[in-house]
C-alpha positions in Angstrom: 1.9 16.7 -27.5 2.6 15.2 -24.1 3.8 12.1 -25.7 6.1 13.8 -27.9 7.7 15.7 -24.9 8.0 12.5 -23.1 9.7 11.0 -26.3 12.2 14.1 -26.4 12.7 13.7 -22.6 14.0 10.2 -23.1 16.1 10.9 -26.1 17.6 14.0 -24.4 18.3 11.9 -21.5 20.6 9.5 -23.4 22.8 12.4 -23.8 22.7 14.2 -20.6 21.0 12.7 -17.3 20.6 15.9 -15.7 18.7 17.3 -18.6 16.5 14.2 -18.5 15.1 14.9 -15.0 15.0 18.7 -15.8 12.4 17.9 -18.4 10.2 15.9 -15.9 8.0 19.1 -15.5 6.7 18.2 -19.0 4.7 15.6 -17.1 2.5 18.2 -15.6 1.2 19.3 -19.1 -0.5 15.8 -19.4 -2.1 16.5 -16.2 -5.8 14.9 -16.4 -4.5 12.5 -19.2 -5.3 8.8 -18.8 -3.9 7.0 -15.5 -3.5 3.2 -15.6 -4.3 1.3 -12.4 -3.6 -2.3 -11.6 -5.1 -4.2 -8.7 -8.6 -3.3 -7.5 -8.6 -5.0 -4.2 -9.6 -3.7 -0.8 -7.1 -0.7 -1.1 -6.9 -0.4 -4.8 -10.6 0.0 -5.5 -11.1 3.1 -3.4 -7.8 4.5 -4.6 -8.9 4.2 -8.4 -12.3 5.8 -7.4 -10.5 8.9 -5.9 -8.5 9.4 -9.1 -11.8 9.1 -10.9 -13.4 11.8 -8.5 -10.4 14.1 -9.3 -11.1 13.9 -13.0 -8.5 11.5 -14.2 -9.6 9.0 -16.7 -8.6 5.6 -15.4 -7.7 2.6 -17.4 -7.8 -0.5 -15.1 -7.4 -4.2 -14.7 -7.5 -6.7 -12.1 -6.8 -10.7 -12.1 -10.4 -11.0 -10.7 -12.9 -9.2 -13.3 -15.5 -8.8 -10.5 -13.4 -6.4 -8.8 -13.6 -4.1 -11.8 -17.3 -3.6 -11.6 -17.5 -0.7 -9.5 -14.9 1.6 -11.0 -16.3 0.7 -14.5 -19.7 1.9 -13.4 -18.0 5.2 -12.4 -16.5 5.7 -15.9 -13.2 3.5 -15.8 -12.1 1.8 -18.8 -11.4 -1.9 -18.1 -8.8 -4.0 -20.0 -7.8 -7.5 -19.8 -4.1 -7.4 -18.5 -1.4 -5.0 -17.3 0.2 -4.9 -20.7 -2.7 -3.4 -22.3 -2.9 -0.8 -19.5 0.7 0.0 -20.4 -0.2 0.2 -24.1 -2.8 3.0 -23.2 -1.4 5.0 -20.2 2.0 6.3 -19.6 1.4 6.9 -15.8 0.5 3.6 -14.0 -0.2 2.9 -10.5 -0.2 -0.7 -9.0 -1.6 -1.9 -5.8 -0.9 -5.7 -5.2 -0.6 -8.3 -2.4 2.9 -9.5 -2.5 6.4 -9.5 -4.1 5.6 -12.2 -6.5 2.4 -10.4 -7.8 4.4 -7.4 -8.4 7.2 -9.2 -10.4 4.5 -10.9 -12.4 2.5 -7.7 -13.2 5.7 -5.8 -14.3 7.7 -8.6 -16.0 5.4 -11.3 -16.7 4.0 -12.5 -20.2 1.3 -10.0 -20.0 3.3 -7.7 -17.9 3.6 -3.8 -18.0 7.0 -3.8 -19.2 5.9 -5.9 -22.4 4.3 -2.7 -23.8 5.5 0.2 -21.4 6.1 3.5 -23.4 9.5 5.3 -23.1 9.2 7.9 -20.5 6.2 6.4 -18.5 6.0 6.8 -14.7 5.4 3.6 -12.9 4.3 3.9 -9.2 3.9 0.8 -7.1 2.0 1.2 -3.9 2.3 -2.5 -2.8 4.1 -3.4 0.3 7.0 -5.7 -1.0 10.6 -6.6 -0.2 12.6 -3.2 -0.9 15.0 -5.4 -3.0 12.2 -6.3 -5.3 11.4 -2.6 -5.8 15.1 -2.0 -6.8 14.9 -5.0 -9.3 11.7 -3.6 -11.0 13.2 0.0 -11.0 16.2 -1.5 -12.8 14.0 -3.5 -15.3 11.8 -0.2 -16.0 14.9 1.7 -16.7 16.0 -0.6 -19.3 12.8 0.0 -21.0 13.1 3.8 -20.6 10.6 4.0 -18.0 10.7 5.3 -14.3 9.8 3.2 -11.5 8.9 4.6 -7.9 7.9 2.7 -4.7 5.0 4.2 -2.8 3.6 2.1 -0.2 0.6 3.5 1.9 -0.6 3.5 5.6 -4.0 4.4 6.7 -5.9 1.3 5.9 -9.1 0.9 3.8 -11.0 3.8 5.6 -8.3 6.3 4.7 -8.1 4.8 1.2 -11.8 5.7 0.9 -11.5 9.1 2.3 -8.4 10.0 0.4 -6.3 10.5 3.4 -3.6 7.8 3.0 0.0 8.4 3.7 2.2 7.6 0.8 6.1 6.8 1.4 7.9 7.4 -1.7 11.2 6.1 -3.0 12.7 6.8 -6.3 14.5 9.6 -8.0 13.8 12.9 -6.3 13.4 14.7 -9.7 10.4 12.5 -10.2 8.7 13.3 -6.9 6.7 16.1 -8.1 5.1 14.2 -11.0 4.3 11.2 -8.5 3.0 13.6 -5.9 0.4 15.2 -8.4 -1.4 11.8 -8.7 -0.6 10.4 -5.1 -2.2 13.7 -3.6 -5.6 12.6 -5.2 -5.5 9.7 -3.0 -3.8 10.6 0.1 -3.3 13.5 2.8 0.4 13.0 3.1 3.0 12.3 0.4 6.5 11.9 1.8 9.8 11.7 -0.1 12.0 9.0 1.7 14.8 8.8 -0.6 15.9 6.3 -3.5 14.0 3.4 -4.7 13.3 1.0 -1.9 13.2 3.6 1.0 9.4 3.9 0.8 9.2 0.1 1.3 11.6 0.4 4.1 9.6 3.0 6.0 6.4 1.1 5.4 7.9 -2.3 6.7 9.1 -0.2 9.8 5.5 1.4 10.2 3.8 -2.0 10.0 6.1 -3.9 12.5 5.2 -1.0 15.1 1.4 -1.3 14.1 1.4 -5.1 14.7 3.2 -4.7 18.1 0.9 -1.9 19.1 -2.3 -4.1 18.1 -1.1 -7.0 20.0 -0.3 -4.7 23.1 -3.7 -3.0 22.9 -5.6 -6.4 22.5 -3.6 -7.8 25.6 -4.4 -4.8 27.6 -8.2 -4.4 26.8 -8.4 -8.3 27.6 -7.0 -7.8 31.0 -8.9 -4.9 32.0 -12.1 -6.8 30.8 -11.0 -9.8 33.0 -10.4 -7.5 35.9 -14.2 -6.2 35.7 -13.5 -3.1 33.7 -16.1 -1.9 31.1 -14.3 -2.0 27.8 -15.6 1.3 26.5 -14.5 2.9 29.9 -11.0 1.4 29.6 -10.6 2.4 26.0 -11.6 6.1 27.2 -9.1 6.0 30.0 -6.2 4.7 27.8 -7.1 7.4 25.0 -6.6 10.1 27.7 -3.4 8.7 29.2 0.0 7.8 28.1 -1.0 4.3 26.8 -2.9 6.0 23.9 -2.1 4.7 20.5 -3.7 4.4 16.9 -4.9 0.9 17.9 -6.7 2.1 21.0 -8.2 5.3 19.6 -8.9 4.7 16.0 -8.9 1.2 15.4 -9.9 -0.6 18.6 -9.9 -4.4 18.5 -12.6 -5.0 21.1 -16.1 -5.5 19.5 -18.6 -2.8 20.6 -16.1 -0.2 21.5 -16.0 1.7 18.3 -18.3 2.0 15.3 -17.0 1.7 11.8 -14.0 -0.5 12.4 -13.6 -4.3 11.7 -13.9 -5.4 15.2 -17.6 -4.1 15.1 -18.2 -6.2 11.9 -16.8 -9.6 13.0 -13.3 -8.4 11.8 -14.5 -8.4 8.3 -12.8 -6.0 5.8 -9.8 -3.8 6.8 -6.3 -5.3 6.7 -6.1 -8.9 6.6 -4.1 -11.0 9.2 -2.4 -12.9 6.3 -1.1 -9.4 4.8 0.2 -8.4 8.2 2.1 -11.8 8.5 3.5 -11.2 5.2 4.8 -7.8 6.1 6.2 -9.0 9.3 8.0 -11.5 7.4 9.5 -8.8 5.1 10.6 -7.0 8.5 12.3 -10.1 9.8 14.1 -10.7 6.5 15.3 -7.2 6.3 16.4 -7.2 10.1 18.3 -10.5 9.6 20.0 -9.0 6.5 21.0 -5.8 8.4 21.6 -7.8 11.8 19.1 -5.8 13.5 17.7 -7.2 16.9 13.8 -7.0 16.7 12.7 -9.2 19.5 9.2 -8.0 19.6 8.8 -7.8 15.9 10.0 -11.4 15.8 7.3 -12.4 18.4 4.5 -10.4 16.6 5.4 -12.4 13.5 5.0 -15.7 15.2 1.7 -14.7 16.6 0.3 -13.5 13.3 1.8 -16.8 11.6 -0.1 -18.9 14.2 -3.4 -16.9 13.6 -3.1 -17.6 10.0 -2.8 -21.4 10.8 -6.0 -21.2 13.1 -8.5 -19.7 10.6 -7.7 -16.1 11.1 -6.0 -15.5 7.9 -8.7 -13.6 6.0 -9.9 -11.8 9.1 -8.6 -8.2 10.0 -5.6 -8.2 11.9 -7.3 -6.5 14.8 -8.8 -9.9 15.4 -5.7 -10.8 17.4 -8.0 -9.8 20.4 -10.3 -12.6 19.6 -7.5 -15.0 19.1 -6.0 -14.2 22.6 -9.6 -14.7 24.1 -9.9 -18.1 22.3 -6.4 -19.3 23.5 -7.6 -18.7 27.0 -10.7 -20.7 26.7 -13.3 -17.9 26.5 
């Protein structure tokens, strides 16, 4: 029945755009029907697990088959490629590393749009260029599907606990349908505006995150060189005006906090290479809009240098270690 309603939603939409969106509520009738998931990396894996925990049957795929094992053991159905996901599900979430990956997953030879059903809801939680999100939305619309960008903030820990923040861009009339799924994986689901605005919000957030992490690392390193115990310094910062997420939740100094990458040789978490990529997106958009971002530009340079010196696979908080090595410690 849900499929028939989606089909009628599409046909009516050809006659009247307003009625097309008015029928979006019919999606809720399919609540707990199959959800597709493409991209089971550090973030996608726990996100898909949370959908399963909330009772959604998941059909998933990843370019690396070994990444599928955990969700398969929890009951997910694994298929060979994104086109097969689209053939079996009309609500699909993608979580991918970069713009080229998103383009390939949606429009490639085995891409989602090869077999997408009319009326399907496609939600991309990757962090990519806003212009690419708009291109994918246009391509999806030609196939009778709806594309929304919904990048996330919170990192691997929040992905596992279901406390991510989603920044959503797309038709406002589709937001309720998207929020139904995203609320299973996040504590905050925020509508930002039309397609691409979710990406814009995420890029701005990550530029500030990088600047804050570098600042926290410099501060902690200076305090240690001045003879302060790092745990004591972190405690003081976190009860003072210098407090920030990088100091109180994700401290970059080994031994200061448990359960963060700095306590595990900077393994896991959000990779330095990905941060460099996001800062590159911020630089591109700043150039296109003629926006001065001097600290963002410096942060981009630092993370690019880190990638060139063996830190690409380490968590982005390893900038603390990078600064220590730069001074010969």
